[in-house]
Every structure is written in C-alpha cells, then in structure tokens.
N, C-alpha and C positions, 0 to 999 in steps of 0.2 A: 753745723751748730747754730749758724745765724738763721738758717730756714727754720729750725725747730723753735728758736725764740720768736720769730716773726709769726709763726703759726700760732704759738701761745697767745701773743698779743691780739692777733685776728680772733681767736676764741673769746678773749676777754672783752673785746670791743663789740662783738655780736651778742654777748651776755648782757652788755650795758644798753643794748637796743639801738647800737649805731646802724645807720642806713648801709645796706649792703654795698652800695656803690661806693662809699668812703672807706669801708673796712680796710682794704688792701693798702691804700695810700696812708691812712692814719696809722696802721700798724707799723709800716715801714718808716714813717716820720719819727714815731716814738722810739723805735729802735735806734734810728740814726742819731737822735738826740743823746741817747745813752752811750752809744759808741763814741761820738764826738766829745762828750762830756769827759771819757776816760783819757783823752788826749790833751786836755787843758792843763797848763801848769801855771799856777798851783792848782790843785784839784777844786772842782766845783763842790762847794759844801752840799750835803744831802738835802737839806732844807732848800736850797736854791734849785737843785735838780728837781725836786718834788713840786716847787712852784712852777718850773718850766713844764712839767708834765700836765699839771693843773691847768695851766693857760692853753696847751695844745688841745686838751679835752673840752674846755670851754669853747674854743674857737671851732671845734668840729660840729658840723651841722647835725642835729638829731632829727631834723626833718628836712628833706630835700629843698623845701621852700623857704627854710630858715638859714640858708648858707650865709656865711660871714662874708661880707663884701669889703675888701680891702680899700676900694676906692671911695668908699663912704666914710673912711676914718678921717678925722682932722688931721 
C-alpha cells in the first residue's frame, strides 16, 4: 500500500513538472509528512497539513539551478 501511494505522488509530481532528480525524494517526503501527521495527538488540522504540503512543494526546486539553500536562510 505504501509503495502504491508513493507511486501516485511520484506521478503527480511529474505532472507538476518537477525535475526527475527530485521526484523520488519529494514523493517520499510528502508521504512521510502524511504518515507522521497521522501519529500526532491531538490530530493535525487539515488546514495545517495542507499548509505543510504547500510549503514542501514551494521548497522543492522546479529547476535544478533554483534549489533551495538552507544555509542561505537567516
């Protein structure tokens, strides 16, 4: 089941135009966010989980030259 869900996320990321080099890692990251969120008590509100996914997608490079650099953040 996990593999099927990650495969689906991989497909979505490719459709969004994500660089192939990042597709596997981003699919896994998004899935781990979902699985981890299911373990939090009290549950993570849907809107907060949606915000976390949106952040992960914003941080994902759309061009290998635009990779987000953690060390550049204040």
